C-alpha positions in Angstrom: 41.3 -15.0 -3.4 42.2 -15.2 -0.3 44.2 -17.7 1.1 43.8 -19.8 3.3 45.9 -20.4 6.9 47.4 -23.4 7.5 46.4 -25.3 10.1 49.7 -25.4 12.0 49.2 -21.5 12.2 45.1 -22.2 13.1 46.4 -24.6 15.8 49.5 -22.6 16.6 46.4 -20.1 18.0 44.2 -22.0 19.7 47.1 -23.8 21.7 48.4 -19.9 22.9 44.9 -18.9 23.5 44.2 -22.1 26.2 48.1 -21.7 27.8 47.7 -18.6 28.5 44.4 -18.7 29.3 42.2 -16.9 27.0 40.0 -20.4 26.0 39.2 -23.1 28.4 41.0 -25.9 28.0 38.3 -28.3 27.2 38.1 -26.4 23.9 40.0 -28.2 22.6 38.1 -31.4 23.1 37.4 -32.0 19.5 41.3 -30.6 18.1 43.5 -33.0 19.7 43.9 -36.7 19.9 45.8 -39.7 22.2 47.8 -38.2 24.7 47.6 -34.4 23.3 44.7 -33.3 25.5 45.7 -34.4 28.9 49.7 -32.5 27.7 47.9 -30.2 27.4 45.4 -30.1 30.2 48.9 -30.3 32.5 50.0 -27.6 30.7 47.1 -25.0 30.7 46.5 -26.1 35.0 50.1 -24.2 35.1 49.5 -20.9 32.6 52.4 -20.9 31.0 51.9 -18.3 28.8 50.3 -16.0 31.2 51.2 -13.1 30.6 50.2 -9.1 32.7 49.9 -6.5 30.2 50.5 -8.4 26.7 48.4 -11.4 25.3 51.3 -13.5 23.7 51.0 -13.6 20.3 52.3 -16.3 17.8 55.5 -14.7 16.6 57.0 -17.9 14.0 56.2 -20.8 12.7 57.9 -23.5 10.4 57.0 -27.0 10.5 58.4 -30.3 8.8 56.5 -32.6 7.4 57.5 -36.1 8.4 54.6 -38.3 6.3 51.5 -37.7 4.1 48.9 -36.3 6.4 51.1 -35.7 9.8 53.2 -32.5 10.6 55.6 -31.3 13.8 55.5 -27.7 14.7 57.0 -24.6 16.4 56.4 -22.0 17.1 57.9 -18.5 19.0 55.7 -17.1 21.3 56.0 -13.2 22.2 54.5 -12.0 25.2 56.2 -8.1 25.6 59.7 -8.9 25.5 59.7 -12.9 26.9 59.6 -14.9 23.9 58.6 -19.1 24.3 59.1 -22.1 22.2 55.9 -24.5 21.4 56.3 -28.0 19.7 52.5 -30.0 18.4 52.2 -32.1 15.7 49.4 -32.8 14.3 47.6 -35.4 11.7 45.7 -35.7 9.1 42.4 -38.2 10.0 40.2 -40.1 8.3 37.1 -36.9 8.1 39.6 -34.8 6.9 40.3 -32.7 9.7 43.6 -31.7 11.6 44.1 -32.5 15.3 46.5 -32.1 17.6 48.1 -34.8 18.8 51.1 -33.9 20.6 52.2 -30.8 22.4 55.0 -29.6 24.9 55.9 -26.2 26.3 60.0 -25.4 27.2 60.1 -26.3 31.1 58.6 -29.3 32.9 56.7 -31.6 30.7 53.6 -33.7 32.1 55.4 -37.5 33.6 54.1 -40.3 31.8 52.1 -43.1 31.5 53.8 -46.4 32.5 52.8 -48.2 29.9 54.8 -46.1 27.7 
């Protein structure tokens, strides 16, 4: 039997593809919830993982489950000799599908709305 990839692995790859410019940000619309899409769009505009030469890849992933149906994950992203860190949160919906509810990458953060 072929082992199924973990949702953390799938989402890390999707997020890296968007943040490196290899996938459009709108491809994540159905995979995000809440403010996560806005955070991702803000980050993607800055192309933080876009490189010349080596395509960024996920080198390592770790995660913590603070409660059933929620995963807080981190990934180390490598491109050539450069290493970056990414954090994201996944939540399991009533439809049993995982969605990204937050994403952060080292560096500037998107501005928060006043209502928060």
